[in-house]
C-alpha positions, 0 to 999 in steps of 0.5 A: 201247487204240488199234488200227490197221487195219494191225495187223488186215491183218497179223494176218489175213494171217499167219493166212491165209498161215501165215507172216510171209514169205508174209503179206509177199508177200501185203500187198506189204510187206517181212518186217521191216515185217510182223514189227515190225507184229506186234510193235507189235500183241502189245505193244499188247494184252498177249499173244503171238499166234504161237508162234515157236521154231526154225522153228516157227510157229503161232497161240496159242490167243489168236490163234484166239479173235481170228481171227473178230472180226478177220475181221469188223472187216475186213469191216466196214471194207471195206464202209464204205471201198467205200460211201464211194467208192460215194457219191463217184462216184455209183455205183448201189450194191454187193452182197455175197453170201457162200456156204459153197462149194456154190454158189460154183463153178458156180451163182453165177459165170453169174448174176453175169455175167448180172446184171453185163452189165445192171447194169455200174455195180454192184459184186459181191463173193462171199465163200466161208465156213462156213454159220455165218460166212455167217449171222453176217455176214448177221445183223449186215448186213456181207453182203447175201445168204447161200447156206447148208445148212440148218439156218439157225444164227442167229436174226433172218434172213429165210430161203427154203428150197429142196430140190435133188434131189441126182444121182449123179455118176461118170466116163463110163467108169464101168459104172453110166453105162449106167444111166438111174437109180441106187439104193442097190443099185448102189453096193454095194461101190463107193468113195463120195467123202463130203462132210466134217463129217457132211454131211446128204446123206451122212446121208440117203445112209447111211440109204438104204444101211442100209435096202437093206442096202448097204455101200460103202467111203469112202477120200476126204472132200472139203469141197466138191461141186465137188472130189468131182467133180473127184476123180471126173474122174481117179478110180474113185469115185462120189459123190452131190452137189448138181445144180448141181455134178453136172449142170455141163457142164464137159467133164471126163469126169464124167456124172451119173444120177438117184438114187432114193430121193431125196437132198435138199440143202437150201439156204437164201438168207438176208437181214437181217430188219430191213433191206430189201434195196437196189435192186441186191441186190434184183434179184440176189436175185430173180435167184438165187431164180428160178434156185434155183426152177428147180433145185428143180423141174427140167426135165431128167431125166438119162438115158443121155445126160445129162452 
């Protein structure tokens, strides 16, 4: 069987876009060209990848089984292509970083911008995926550095753990904003934004609330801490989130306070165990590690004027 890269790109685009027309726009191709490429791919592999019936369009079970493998294949091809270009141009190198999202909004961007100012000839690529996917990519050496929630789901990785102290975030007009320290009893009856998927932060908070005999409401669940913060900026909810998103100075009307007893957001920075980092990746790894260490031992203490 001779698979073509175009087949994989068309499949990946259709999965991401949800329709042939949107995939065609994303790929800068005509809709008939995408339909023909998909039909050729299905004929080559011998089974249907999408159900199409009177406007209904959805991936088949077989397509879902292929989704991760094809994404990894395209990532590997992209990495090979990028490395060839670097060798041809004599570039200093490239670094690929993947994170599950918690560090993608307020943590990595300023660090990478600072690194790039001093290393303008280094290409840096940031990807956002689930912790499991990031770990798989690092293990297969498709990604240089991963930032994920613990526990680390894949063996054979170098992992350094960091316990980041979570904070309580609220709108600056919230009645709790007058307090310097928030405790479980302060949350009684309030609406708390949860983190989707039984996150460890929510589990720790639930244990503290149970021990204090406190009941809260949860009507909203968010996949990212940054989204929880955005919800609070325009609503009446409260959340316990990681310090990078909680303490960010975004001028969005959201303020933060320390929360006790402590709730941890445990992160791991992971690298392949069987391959040392190159010079470019090693430098960025050191910068990320130093920044995480500062977050683990913060100098700021919140309080009435913390934002």
